matplotlib code that plots the C-alpha trace (Angstrom):
import matplotlib.pyplot as plt

x = [-20.7, -17.3, -14.1, -12.7, -9.6, -6.4, -5.2, -1.7, 0.9, 1.1, 4.6, 3.3, 0.5, 2.8, 5.2, 2.3, 1.2, 4.7, 5.0, 1.6, 2.9, 6.1, 4.3, 1.9, 4.8, 6.7, 3.6, 2.9, 6.6, 6.5, 3.3, 4.7, 7.7, 5.4, 3.0, 3.2, 2.1, 1.5, -1.1, -2.7, -2.9, -4.5, -7.1, -7.9, -8.2, -10.7, -12.8, -16.5, -17.5, -21.1, -20.1, -17.8, -20.6, -22.8, -20.0, -19.9, -23.6, -23.3, -20.6, -22.7, -25.7, -23.4, -22.4, -26.1, -27.0, -24.0, -25.2, -28.6, -26.9, -25.0, -28.2, -29.8, -26.9, -27.3, -31.0, -30.3, -28.6, -31.1, -29.5, -32.3, -30.8, -33.0, -31.8, -30.3, -28.3, -27.1, -26.0, -24.1, -22.3, -21.5, -20.1, -18.0, -16.6, -15.6, -13.8, -11.9, -10.9, -9.6, -8.1, -7.0, -5.5, -3.1, -5.7, -8.9, -10.5, -14.0, -15.1, -13.5, -15.1, -18.6, -18.0, -17.0, -19.7, -22.6, -21.4, -21.3, -24.5, -26.6, -24.9, -24.0, -20.9, -18.1, -18.3, -21.8, -21.1, -17.8, -19.5, -22.1, -19.3, -17.2, -20.1, -21.0, -17.5, -17.6, -21.0, -19.6, -16.6, -19.0, -20.9, -17.7, -16.6, -19.9, -19.5, -15.9, -16.9, -19.5, -17.1, -14.4, -16.6, -16.7, -13.1, -10.9, -9.8, -8.6, -11.5, -9.8, -9.7, -13.3, -14.3, -12.1, -13.7, -17.3, -16.6, -14.8, -17.6, -20.4, -18.3, -17.6, -21.3, -22.1, -19.2, -20.2, -23.8, -22.7, -20.5, -23.2, -25.7, -23.3, -21.4, -23.4, -27.0, -28.2, -27.6, -28.7, -32.3, -30.8, -28.1, -29.5, -30.9, -27.5, -25.8, -28.2, -27.5, -23.8, -24.0, -26.0, -23.3, -20.7, -23.0, -23.3, -19.6, -19.3, -21.7, -19.4, -16.4, -18.4, -19.2, -15.6, -14.8, -17.4, -15.9, -12.5, -14.2, -13.4, -15.9, -18.2, -17.7, -14.1, -15.2, -11.6, -11.4, -14.3, -12.7, -9.5, -11.5, -13.1, -9.8, -8.3, -11.3, -10.4, -6.7, -7.7, -9.3, -5.9, -4.4, -1.2, -1.5, -3.4, -7.0, -5.9, -4.0, -1.1, -2.3, -5.3, -3.0, -0.6, -3.4, -4.7, -1.3, -0.4, -4.0, -4.0, -0.6, -2.1, -5.1, -3.2, -5.1, -3.9, -2.1, -2.6, -6.4, -6.3, -4.4, -6.6, -9.7, -8.1, -7.0, -10.4, -12.2, -9.9, -10.5, -14.3, -13.8, -11.8, -14.3, -17.3, -15.6, -14.5, -18.1, -17.7, -15.6, -18.9, -19.6, -16.2, -17.4, -21.1, -22.5, -23.8, -26.2, -27.8, -31.5, -32.7, -35.6, -38.7]
y = [-17.9, -18.9, -18.8, -21.9, -23.0, -22.5, -25.6, -27.0, -25.1, -25.9, -27.4, -29.8, -30.9, -31.5, -33.4, -35.6, -36.2, -37.2, -39.6, -41.2, -41.6, -43.1, -45.6, -46.5, -47.2, -49.2, -51.3, -52.0, -52.8, -55.3, -56.9, -57.1, -59.1, -61.7, -62.6, -64.4, -61.9, -64.6, -66.3, -63.0, -62.1, -65.4, -65.1, -61.5, -62.5, -65.2, -63.0, -62.9, -59.4, -59.8, -60.4, -57.5, -55.2, -56.6, -55.9, -52.3, -52.0, -53.4, -50.8, -47.9, -49.1, -49.1, -45.5, -44.5, -45.9, -44.2, -40.9, -41.5, -42.1, -38.9, -37.0, -38.3, -36.8, -33.5, -33.4, -33.8, -30.3, -28.6, -29.2, -30.4, -31.2, -32.8, -36.3, -35.2, -32.3, -34.7, -37.3, -34.7, -33.4, -37.0, -37.9, -34.7, -35.6, -39.1, -37.4, -35.1, -37.9, -40.2, -37.9, -34.8, -36.3, -33.4, -30.7, -30.1, -33.5, -34.3, -34.3, -30.8, -29.5, -30.6, -29.1, -25.7, -25.5, -26.5, -24.4, -21.3, -22.0, -22.9, -20.5, -23.3, -23.7, -25.8, -27.9, -29.2, -30.0, -31.6, -33.7, -34.9, -35.9, -37.5, -39.6, -40.7, -42.1, -43.8, -45.4, -46.9, -48.3, -49.8, -51.6, -52.9, -54.1, -55.9, -57.8, -58.5, -60.1, -62.3, -63.5, -64.0, -66.6, -68.5, -68.4, -68.1, -71.2, -69.5, -69.1, -66.2, -64.2, -64.8, -63.8, -60.7, -59.7, -60.2, -58.3, -55.5, -55.0, -54.9, -52.7, -50.3, -49.8, -49.3, -46.8, -44.8, -44.7, -43.4, -40.7, -39.6, -39.3, -37.3, -35.2, -35.2, -35.1, -33.7, -37.1, -39.5, -40.2, -41.4, -43.5, -46.9, -46.0, -44.7, -47.8, -50.0, -48.0, -48.2, -52.0, -52.1, -50.1, -52.7, -55.6, -54.2, -54.0, -57.6, -58.5, -56.6, -58.7, -61.9, -60.9, -60.1, -63.6, -64.9, -63.0, -64.7, -68.1, -68.3, -70.5, -68.4, -70.7, -69.5, -67.0, -66.3, -63.9, -61.9, -61.8, -60.5, -58.0, -56.6, -56.4, -54.6, -52.1, -51.2, -50.7, -48.6, -46.1, -45.3, -42.2, -44.1, -44.5, -42.9, -44.0, -47.2, -48.4, -50.6, -51.0, -53.2, -55.3, -55.9, -57.1, -59.4, -60.7, -61.5, -62.7, -65.1, -66.5, -66.9, -68.8, -70.7, -69.1, -68.3, -64.9, -63.9, -64.2, -62.2, -59.3, -59.3, -59.0, -56.0, -54.3, -54.8, -53.4, -50.3, -49.8, -50.0, -47.3, -45.1, -45.5, -44.7, -41.7, -40.2, -39.1, -36.6, -34.5, -33.3, -31.3, -29.7, -27.0, -27.1, -26.2, -29.5, -27.5, -25.6, -26.4, -27.4, -25.3, -27.1]
z = [26.0, 27.6, 25.6, 24.0, 26.0, 24.2, 22.4, 21.9, 19.9, 16.2, 16.7, 19.4, 17.1, 14.2, 16.4, 17.7, 14.1, 13.0, 16.0, 15.0, 11.4, 12.6, 14.9, 12.2, 9.7, 12.3, 13.0, 9.4, 8.7, 11.6, 10.3, 6.7, 8.0, 9.7, 6.9, 3.6, 1.0, -1.6, 0.7, 1.5, -2.1, -3.1, -0.3, -1.4, -5.1, -4.2, -1.8, -2.4, -3.5, -2.4, 1.2, 1.0, -0.1, 2.7, 5.1, 3.9, 4.4, 8.0, 8.8, 7.4, 9.5, 12.5, 11.9, 11.3, 14.7, 16.2, 14.8, 16.4, 19.8, 19.5, 18.6, 21.9, 23.9, 22.0, 22.7, 26.4, 26.4, 24.2, 20.8, 18.6, 15.2, 12.5, 11.5, 8.2, 9.9, 12.6, 10.0, 7.9, 11.0, 12.1, 8.7, 8.6, 12.0, 10.7, 7.8, 10.1, 12.5, 9.8, 7.2, 9.2, 12.4, 12.7, 12.3, 14.3, 15.2, 14.3, 18.0, 18.6, 15.4, 16.6, 20.0, 18.6, 15.9, 18.1, 21.1, 18.9, 17.0, 20.1, 22.5, 24.9, 27.1, 25.7, 28.9, 28.0, 24.3, 25.2, 27.8, 25.2, 22.7, 25.4, 26.9, 23.4, 22.9, 26.3, 25.7, 22.5, 24.5, 27.1, 24.4, 23.0, 26.5, 27.0, 23.7, 24.4, 27.7, 25.9, 23.3, 25.9, 27.6, 24.3, 23.2, 26.3, 28.2, 31.4, 33.8, 35.6, 32.4, 31.7, 35.2, 35.0, 31.7, 33.0, 36.3, 34.4, 31.9, 34.6, 36.9, 34.1, 33.4, 37.1, 37.5, 34.5, 35.6, 39.0, 37.4, 35.0, 37.8, 40.0, 37.4, 34.2, 35.4, 32.0, 30.5, 33.2, 31.8, 28.5, 30.0, 29.3, 25.9, 24.7, 26.2, 24.2, 21.1, 21.8, 22.0, 18.8, 17.0, 18.1, 17.2, 13.6, 13.4, 14.6, 11.8, 9.4, 10.7, 10.2, 6.6, 5.9, 7.2, 4.8, 2.0, 2.8, 3.1, 6.9, 8.8, 10.9, 13.9, 14.2, 16.8, 17.9, 14.9, 16.3, 19.8, 18.2, 16.2, 19.4, 21.2, 18.1, 18.2, 21.8, 20.9, 17.8, 20.1, 21.6, 19.9, 18.9, 15.1, 12.2, 12.5, 14.3, 11.2, 12.2, 15.8, 14.6, 12.4, 15.3, 17.5, 14.8, 14.1, 17.7, 18.5, 15.6, 16.9, 20.4, 19.1, 16.4, 13.5, 10.0, 10.3, 6.7, 7.1, 10.4, 8.9, 5.8, 8.1, 9.7, 6.5, 4.8, 7.8, 7.7, 4.0, 4.6, 7.3, 4.9, 2.1, 4.3, 6.0, 2.7, 2.0, 4.9, 2.5, 0.9, 4.0, 4.4, 2.0, 2.9, 6.3, 7.7, 9.9, 7.0, 6.7, 3.2, 2.1, 1.0]

ax = plt.figure().add_subplot(projection="3d")
ax.plot(x, y, z, "-o")
ax.set_aspect("equal")
plt.show()
C-alpha cells in the first residue's frame, strides 16, 4: 500500500484554523450590526416547535441518503461496508468536519481508515470521497437553477444558471469516464441521490420557514438558502457559520425580504446541523467499522 502523502505542518494548520475563526467572527459581527435582535427574538419565541422537529427529521433523512450515496462510491472500488458500518463512519466524519476543523477532517479520516483496512491506494479512496462531494454540489446546482427560473427577473441570469448546471453535469461525466472509470457506471444513480439529498434539505428549509410563520410561496428564501449552501462549502469559516448568514442577509436585501427572518433560517439550519453532527462523537471512541456479533 502506498504511503500517505505528508500533510501540512502543525503551525500552518493552526494558522488556517485561526484565520477561519477570525473570518467567522467578523461575519457574525457584521450580521449582528444589520439586524434587529428584538424582532429576531420575537420571531424565535413564536416559532412552531413541531415544524422545527420535522425540519430536524428532514435534515437527518438527507444525511442518511448522503451516506447511501457515499456507500455506492465505496462499493465501486471494492469497499463493501454494511449499512450500519457506513452510517457510523459517515456520522463520525460529520462530527470531525464540524467540531474539529483544525484537526484531521472527516473526509481525510475516512480515506486513511478505509485505505488501511481494505489495503487500497489512497488515490482510490480519495477519489471516492471527492466525487461524493462533487455529486452533492451538482445536485445543489441543479436545484439552484430550477429555483433561479422562479425567482430571478433577469433572463440572462436564468439562462446562465441553466447552462452552467447542465454543462457541469456533462463535464463531470466526461471527467469520470476518462479519469475515474471505476465510478462511471454509478454516475447517474449517485447524481440522483445527490439531488435527493439537496431536495430533503430544501424541505428542511421550508419547514424552518413554516416554524417561523413565513409563507411557503416566498421561494426567494429557498433560492438564498441554496446559494448559501454553495458558499458554505468554501473553507472560509467554521462549518459555514457566518458565511451562510452573510448570504442570507445580503440576499434578503436584494429581494426585499425581512432580514431578521433570513438570518434566523440560517442560524436554525446551522443549529440543526450541529445537533445532528454531535452524535458522531459516539464513534470517536468506538471503531465505526467494528462488526456487531449476533
